[in-house]
DRENMI-364702 format. One record per residue (C-alpha): residue number from 1; residue in three letters; x, y negated, z negated. Coordinates in pm, 1 decimal. Layout:
# residues N
(NUM,"ALA",(X,Y,Z))
...
# end
This chain:
# residues 293
(1,"MET",(-7697.9,6065.4,-7027.9))
(2,"ARG",(-7863.1,5709.8,-6944.6))
(3,"ARG",(-7541.0,5536.6,-6921.1))
(4,"LEU",(-7420.2,5827.0,-6718.7))
(5,"MET",(-7693.9,5771.9,-6476.6))
(6,"MET",(-7718.6,5378.3,-6418.9))
(7,"VAL",(-7314.7,5441.1,-6366.2))
(8,"ALA",(-7352.7,5698.9,-6054.1))
(9,"LEU",(-7700.1,5489.7,-5936.5))
(10,"LEU",(-7490.9,5172.5,-5946.0))
(11,"ALA",(-7206.0,5410.3,-5733.5))
(12,"LEU",(-7488.6,5514.5,-5493.8))
(13,"VAL",(-7647.4,5160.7,-5426.5))
(14,"ALA",(-7223.3,5001.8,-5363.1))
(15,"PHE",(-7175.4,5303.1,-5148.1))
(16,"VAL",(-7513.3,5221.5,-4934.4))
(17,"ALA",(-7398.9,4834.4,-4928.4))
(18,"ALA",(-7057.2,4926.8,-4819.2))
(19,"ALA",(-7206.1,5182.8,-4515.1))
(20,"CYS",(-7453.4,4922.9,-4415.2))
(21,"GLY",(-7181.6,4665.7,-4405.2))
(22,"GLU",(-6972.8,4882.7,-4177.9))
(23,"GLY",(-7269.0,5004.8,-3920.2))
(24,"GLY",(-7383.0,4582.7,-3908.0))
(25,"GLY",(-6994.4,4506.5,-3859.7))
(26,"GLY",(-6950.2,4766.4,-3569.0))
(27,"SER",(-7293.3,4692.2,-3367.1))
(28,"GLY",(-7312.5,4326.1,-3489.8))
(29,"SER",(-7260.0,4006.6,-3339.1))
(30,"GLY",(-6874.6,3976.6,-3470.2))
(31,"PRO",(-6772.5,4191.9,-3200.2))
(32,"MET",(-6953.5,4097.8,-2901.3))
(33,"THR",(-6767.4,3748.3,-3020.0))
(34,"ASP",(-6433.2,3888.5,-2965.6))
(35,"SER",(-6588.4,4054.4,-2606.8))
(36,"ALA",(-6716.5,3725.3,-2492.1))
(37,"PRO",(-6376.8,3544.7,-2457.0))
(38,"ALA",(-6204.4,3862.0,-2329.7))
(39,"MET",(-6495.6,3802.0,-2039.8))
(40,"SER",(-6430.2,3459.6,-1955.0))
(41,"GLU",(-6076.7,3501.9,-1981.5))
(42,"SER",(-6133.1,3792.4,-1705.4))
(43,"ALA",(-6341.2,3549.2,-1510.0))
(44,"PRO",(-6073.9,3350.9,-1404.5))
(45,"ALA",(-5818.3,3612.8,-1305.7))
(46,"LEU",(-6050.6,3769.9,-1062.9))
(47,"THR",(-6118.2,3427.3,-901.8))
(48,"ASP",(-5726.7,3388.8,-856.9))
(49,"GLY",(-5711.5,3786.7,-740.2))
(50,"ALA",(-5990.5,3652.4,-501.1))
(51,"ARG",(-5798.0,3376.0,-374.5))
(52,"SER",(-5458.7,3502.3,-369.7))
(53,"SER",(-5592.0,3827.2,-154.1))
(54,"SER",(-5743.1,3572.1,99.9))
(55,"PRO",(-5594.1,3503.4,403.7))
(56,"ALA",(-5334.7,3198.3,383.0))
(57,"GLY",(-5315.2,2937.1,652.0))
(58,"GLU",(-5012.5,3102.1,867.6))
(59,"ALA",(-4760.0,2826.6,965.4))
(60,"GLU",(-4785.9,2783.8,1356.8))
(61,"PRO",(-4451.1,2923.0,1574.9))
(62,"ASP",(-4232.5,2676.3,1721.7))
(63,"ARG",(-4374.2,2591.0,2106.4))
(64,"LYS",(-4140.7,2701.3,2345.7))
(65,"GLU",(-4159.2,2483.2,2676.1))
(66,"VAL",(-4018.8,2507.1,2984.5))
(67,"VAL",(-3976.3,2114.3,3077.9))
(68,"THR",(-3892.0,1986.8,3436.6))
(69,"GLY",(-3892.7,1667.2,3602.6))
(70,"ARG",(-3785.1,1468.1,3941.8))
(71,"ILE",(-3669.4,1092.1,3932.6))
(72,"MET",(-3627.9,936.0,4300.1))
(73,"LEU",(-3459.5,612.9,4318.3))
(74,"THR",(-3314.9,357.4,4539.1))
(75,"ALA",(-2934.2,204.5,4521.9))
(76,"ASP",(-2684.6,1.9,4722.2))
(77,"ASP",(-2438.3,307.0,4677.3))
(78,"PRO",(-2618.3,624.1,4603.0))
(79,"VAL",(-2231.6,807.4,4572.0))
(80,"ALA",(-2149.6,602.1,4317.5))
(81,"ALA",(-2489.2,582.9,4120.2))
(82,"GLY",(-2482.0,969.0,4153.1))
(83,"ARG",(-2153.2,1016.2,3981.1))
(84,"GLU",(-2274.3,769.6,3691.7))
(85,"VAL",(-2524.2,1037.8,3639.2))
(86,"VAL",(-2263.8,1274.8,3622.2))
(87,"THR",(-2118.8,1076.9,3330.4))
(88,"ILE",(-2478.3,1033.8,3162.0))
(89,"VAL",(-2567.6,1383.4,3198.2))
(90,"GLU",(-2209.3,1504.0,3053.3))
(91,"GLY",(-2232.8,1214.7,2756.4))
(92,"ALA",(-2575.5,1372.0,2668.5))
(93,"ASP",(-2419.9,1726.7,2628.8))
(94,"GLY",(-2563.1,1900.6,2971.5))
(95,"ARG",(-2441.4,1998.4,3290.6))
(96,"VAL",(-2461.3,1928.2,3654.8))
(97,"ASP",(-2563.6,2262.8,3867.9))
(98,"SER",(-2558.2,2099.9,4214.0))
(99,"ILE",(-2447.8,1787.1,4404.5))
(100,"THR",(-2552.8,1703.8,4759.4))
(101,"GLU",(-2383.8,1399.7,4873.4))
(102,"ARG",(-2394.5,1208.6,5201.3))
(103,"PRO",(-2187.7,910.1,5242.0))
(104,"GLU",(-2395.1,584.7,5228.3))
(105,"SER",(-2695.7,769.9,5296.0))
(106,"SER",(-2805.6,975.7,4954.6))
(107,"SER",(-2700.6,1150.8,4694.9))
(108,"VAL",(-2916.9,1469.2,4516.2))
(109,"LEU",(-2830.2,1615.3,4190.2))
(110,"THR",(-2967.9,1889.3,3960.2))
(111,"VAL",(-2865.6,1882.0,3633.2))
(112,"ARG",(-2977.3,2039.1,3294.9))
(113,"VAL",(-2997.9,1851.8,2988.8))
(114,"PRO",(-3074.5,1939.8,2618.8))
(115,"ALA",(-3489.1,1921.0,2606.8))
(116,"ASP",(-3471.3,1674.4,2327.0))
(117,"GLY",(-3238.7,1438.7,2499.5))
(118,"LEU",(-3418.2,1448.2,2823.4))
(119,"ASP",(-3589.9,1103.0,2764.0))
(120,"ALA",(-3298.9,931.6,2657.5))
(121,"VAL",(-3119.9,1052.3,2944.7))
(122,"ILE",(-3430.6,961.3,3222.2))
(123,"ASP",(-3410.4,602.6,3066.9))
(124,"ASP",(-3052.4,581.8,3136.2))
(125,"VAL",(-3074.5,677.0,3531.4))
(126,"ARG",(-3349.9,438.6,3561.0))
(127,"GLN",(-3103.2,166.9,3538.4))
(128,"LEU",(-2915.8,282.8,3812.3))
(129,"GLY",(-3184.2,204.5,4085.8))
(130,"ARG",(-3514.0,81.6,4169.9))
(131,"VAL",(-3782.4,382.1,4087.6))
(132,"THR",(-3921.9,501.0,4366.3))
(133,"SER",(-4105.6,828.3,4189.5))
(134,"LEU",(-4100.4,1003.3,3850.0))
(135,"THR",(-4270.1,1346.6,3737.6))
(136,"THR",(-4263.3,1554.6,3477.8))
(137,"SER",(-4402.7,1856.1,3403.8))
(138,"ARG",(-4402.7,2109.0,3052.5))
(139,"ASP",(-4486.1,2446.8,3084.4))
(140,"ASP",(-4554.0,2659.6,2782.9))
(141,"VAL",(-4373.9,2986.5,2718.7))
(142,"THR",(-4466.9,3017.0,2352.6))
(143,"LEU",(-4670.0,3346.0,2377.1))
(144,"GLN",(-4405.2,3503.7,2694.4))
(145,"TYR",(-4104.3,3424.9,2415.5))
(146,"THR",(-4309.2,3591.2,2142.2))
(147,"ASP",(-4361.0,3897.5,2314.8))
(148,"LEU",(-4003.0,3948.2,2423.9))
(149,"GLU",(-3903.2,3890.4,2069.0))
(150,"ALA",(-4077.0,4138.2,1928.9))
(151,"ARG",(-4031.4,4405.9,2220.1))
(152,"VAL",(-3668.7,4345.0,2203.1))
(153,"GLY",(-3689.6,4414.0,1803.9))
(154,"ALA",(-3898.0,4726.0,1910.3))
(155,"LEU",(-3688.5,4891.7,2130.8))
(156,"ARG",(-3353.4,4776.8,1879.4))
(157,"ALA",(-3521.6,4963.8,1608.1))
(158,"SER",(-3583.0,5260.4,1868.9))
(159,"VAL",(-3229.2,5245.2,1984.1))
(160,"ASP",(-3102.6,5288.9,1599.5))
(161,"ARG",(-3324.0,5579.0,1509.0))
(162,"LEU",(-3162.9,5772.0,1881.6))
(163,"ARG",(-2836.7,5711.0,1717.6))
(164,"THR",(-2902.4,5812.4,1407.4))
(165,"LEU",(-3078.1,6163.0,1525.4))
(166,"ILE",(-2743.6,6231.0,1755.9))
(167,"GLU",(-2520.5,6160.7,1488.3))
(168,"THR",(-2746.4,6429.6,1272.1))
(169,"ALA",(-2851.5,6648.1,1542.9))
(170,"ASP",(-2713.0,7030.9,1485.3))
(171,"ASN",(-2866.5,7158.6,1829.8))
(172,"THR",(-2678.8,7073.0,2149.9))
(173,"ALA",(-2989.3,7044.7,2385.0))
(174,"ASP",(-3166.9,6805.9,2097.1))
(175,"VAL",(-2826.6,6584.2,2119.5))
(176,"ILE",(-2857.4,6588.5,2491.6))
(177,"GLU",(-3233.3,6510.5,2529.6))
(178,"ALA",(-3146.1,6228.9,2244.6))
(179,"GLU",(-2904.5,6078.8,2479.6))
(180,"ASN",(-3075.3,6074.5,2763.3))
(181,"ALA",(-3384.2,5878.0,2596.0))
(182,"LEU",(-3083.7,5641.7,2445.3))
(183,"ALA",(-2995.8,5554.7,2756.7))
(184,"GLU",(-3318.5,5462.5,2933.8))
(185,"ARG",(-3394.6,5281.2,2618.9))
(186,"GLN",(-3072.3,5095.8,2572.2))
(187,"ALA",(-3147.7,5005.0,2942.6))
(188,"ASP",(-3467.3,4853.1,2896.5))
(189,"LEU",(-3300.1,4694.2,2589.3))
(190,"ASP",(-3017.1,4492.3,2779.9))
(191,"SER",(-3304.1,4388.7,3051.2))
(192,"LEU",(-3499.0,4276.8,2792.0))
(193,"GLU",(-3246.0,4052.6,2598.0))
(194,"ALA",(-3112.7,3932.5,2934.4))
(195,"GLN",(-3505.0,3790.1,3025.0))
(196,"ARG",(-3472.7,3607.6,2691.4))
(197,"ARG",(-3159.0,3501.9,2706.9))
(198,"GLN",(-3259.9,3339.2,3057.4))
(199,"LEU",(-3578.5,3202.8,2878.2))
(200,"ALA",(-3404.4,3046.8,2580.4))
(201,"ASP",(-3209.6,2872.3,2829.6))
(202,"MET",(-3437.9,2709.7,3048.0))
(203,"VAL",(-3623.2,2595.7,2702.0))
(204,"ASP",(-3338.7,2467.7,2524.9))
(205,"LEU",(-3180.5,2274.5,2831.8))
(206,"SER",(-3421.6,2120.8,3059.7))
(207,"THR",(-3402.8,2040.0,3402.3))
(208,"LEU",(-3406.5,1704.6,3604.1))
(209,"THR",(-3357.2,1660.9,4009.7))
(210,"VAL",(-3232.5,1356.8,4053.6))
(211,"ASP",(-3247.1,1186.7,4409.4))
(212,"ILE",(-3063.3,865.5,4486.5))
(213,"SER",(-3100.2,714.5,4859.4))
(214,"THR",(-3000.5,349.1,5021.8))
(215,"GLN",(-3250.3,59.7,4964.9))
(216,"GLN",(-3248.0,29.1,5325.5))
(217,"ARG",(-3642.0,123.1,5461.1))
(218,"PRO",(-3831.9,75.4,5784.5))
(219,"SER",(-4077.2,-76.0,5540.4))
(220,"ASP",(-3841.9,-362.3,5417.3))
(221,"SER",(-3893.9,-588.5,5675.9))
(222,"ASP",(-4074.5,-894.2,5519.9))
(223,"SER",(-4037.0,-1126.2,5803.1))
(224,"PHE",(-4011.8,-1216.9,6202.6))
(225,"TRP",(-3638.0,-1238.6,6165.7))
(226,"ASP",(-3613.2,-887.3,5949.6))
(227,"GLY",(-3837.3,-742.5,6282.8))
(228,"VAL",(-3565.5,-865.4,6517.2))
(229,"VAL",(-3241.5,-748.7,6346.1))
(230,"GLU",(-3400.4,-424.5,6303.7))
(231,"GLY",(-3541.0,-369.8,6622.2))
(232,"TRP",(-3173.2,-485.1,6738.7))
(233,"ASN",(-2985.8,-272.7,6523.2))
(234,"SER",(-3246.7,5.4,6637.3))
(235,"LEU",(-3166.9,-42.3,6985.0))
(236,"TRP",(-2775.2,-43.6,6933.2))
(237,"THR",(-2835.1,294.0,6739.1))
(238,"THR",(-3061.7,461.3,7078.8))
(239,"LEU",(-2761.6,315.4,7267.9))
(240,"GLY",(-2481.6,499.6,7052.7))
(241,"ALA",(-2703.9,796.8,7088.3))
(242,"ALA",(-2750.9,795.1,7452.5))
(243,"VAL",(-2365.9,723.4,7514.1))
(244,"VAL",(-2296.2,1061.0,7271.4))
(245,"ALA",(-2554.9,1247.4,7475.3))
(246,"ALA",(-2387.3,1137.2,7807.7))
(247,"GLY",(-2053.7,1273.8,7694.7))
(248,"VAL",(-2187.6,1566.7,7589.2))
(249,"ALA",(-2339.7,1643.1,7879.6))
(250,"LEU",(-2042.0,1534.6,8118.6))
(251,"PRO",(-1897.4,1870.2,8073.4))
(252,"TRP",(-2182.0,2057.3,8166.2))
(253,"LEU",(-2264.5,1833.7,8444.5))
(254,"ALA",(-1870.6,1928.8,8614.8))
(255,"PHE",(-1913.1,2266.4,8546.2))
(256,"LEU",(-2232.0,2315.9,8709.6))
(257,"ILE",(-2115.0,2085.6,9000.2))
(258,"VAL",(-1797.5,2329.9,9017.7))
(259,"CYS",(-2034.2,2646.2,9018.9))
(260,"ALA",(-2255.8,2467.4,9281.4))
(261,"GLY",(-1979.4,2363.2,9531.3))
(262,"ILE",(-1815.5,2734.8,9528.1))
(263,"LEU",(-2217.8,2884.5,9547.9))
(264,"TYR",(-2255.7,2642.4,9900.5))
(265,"LEU",(-1914.3,2769.1,10036.9))
(266,"VAL",(-1993.1,3133.6,9972.2))
(267,"ILE",(-2332.5,3040.1,10151.4))
(268,"ARG",(-2147.2,2915.1,10468.5))
(269,"LEU",(-1876.4,3205.1,10464.6))
(270,"ILE",(-2169.8,3462.8,10474.7))
(271,"ALA",(-2379.9,3279.7,10740.7))
(272,"ARG",(-2053.5,3206.1,10964.2))
(273,"SER",(-1980.0,3625.6,10935.0))
(274,"GLY",(-2342.0,3693.1,11030.3))
(275,"ARG",(-2310.2,3421.3,11353.9))
(276,"SER",(-1990.8,3596.5,11448.5))
(277,"SER",(-2157.3,3945.8,11453.2))
(278,"ALA",(-2435.7,3840.5,11654.9))
(279,"GLY",(-2205.9,3701.3,11925.7))
(280,"ASN",(-1994.3,4027.9,11976.5))
(281,"PRO",(-2233.8,4201.1,12126.4))
(282,"GLY",(-2254.4,3993.4,12411.9))
(283,"GLU",(-1943.5,3942.9,12482.2))
(284,"ALA",(-1947.4,4328.9,12499.4))
(285,"THR",(-2215.5,4353.9,12702.4))
(286,"ASP",(-2047.4,4063.7,12969.7))
(287,"GLU",(-1717.4,4276.7,13015.3))
(288,"ARG",(-1881.8,4610.1,13087.2))
(289,"THR",(-2075.8,4414.8,13357.5))
(290,"ASP",(-1796.7,4258.9,13493.7))
(291,"ASN",(-1601.8,4603.9,13505.8))
(292,"ASP",(-1918.5,4763.3,13692.7))
(293,"ALA",(-1895.0,4515.5,13947.2))
# end
């Protein structure tokens, strides 16, 4: 009996000890040791999440600039220099919009060249004569270009939706209304696309005005002899202009002389007829007196 009680007591002690061990394991330091690494691993995860949610530095859009320039230079033969400008521009994949030539006087060209090659073209043109003036300007149109891009995209999406609506509509009234809206949106889209193409052309091709004139200038007189020569040339120029003016005035002078002669003859005839009419009453009176006598 005692042996049985001892076995039961030992079994009870072992059970209590096992139960205490499990309870301590549930609330002891073992699980906390396991949870600590979990928390330490979650902290970097939160940090990475915070970093990923922060706005990244957005890349700035490409700048859109409209570049224009004007270069003035003098050359012995402006027309020949202007034709060399055409060759330079065509070699740079540009085009010539307008040319105004005055032989032996001046040549003015308006050319369009790729924006990235404008500086090279200007350097080549500078070699054709003596540069007297050079100006360039840059107009930033990035916001305008971006706005046009956004509006074109929105209108294109709206046009696509309206076309889909027309294809799936069952009611005739809805189809007609959608078609009217589509025509209006399509017109707006075409207008915006034309503006975008024009602005893109202005950005891609810079405008350069080349003004070439002769080297002779009134301020080029550096000595007394140069002044004499210039005065002599000016005298002959003035005399030539006077001769031309006299030639122009000569027909008019002859016409005025003829008109004056005709007017003079008319006045003489009118005066003579007046005198004749005034003398006739006197003669009639004399005749009556003679008859009475």
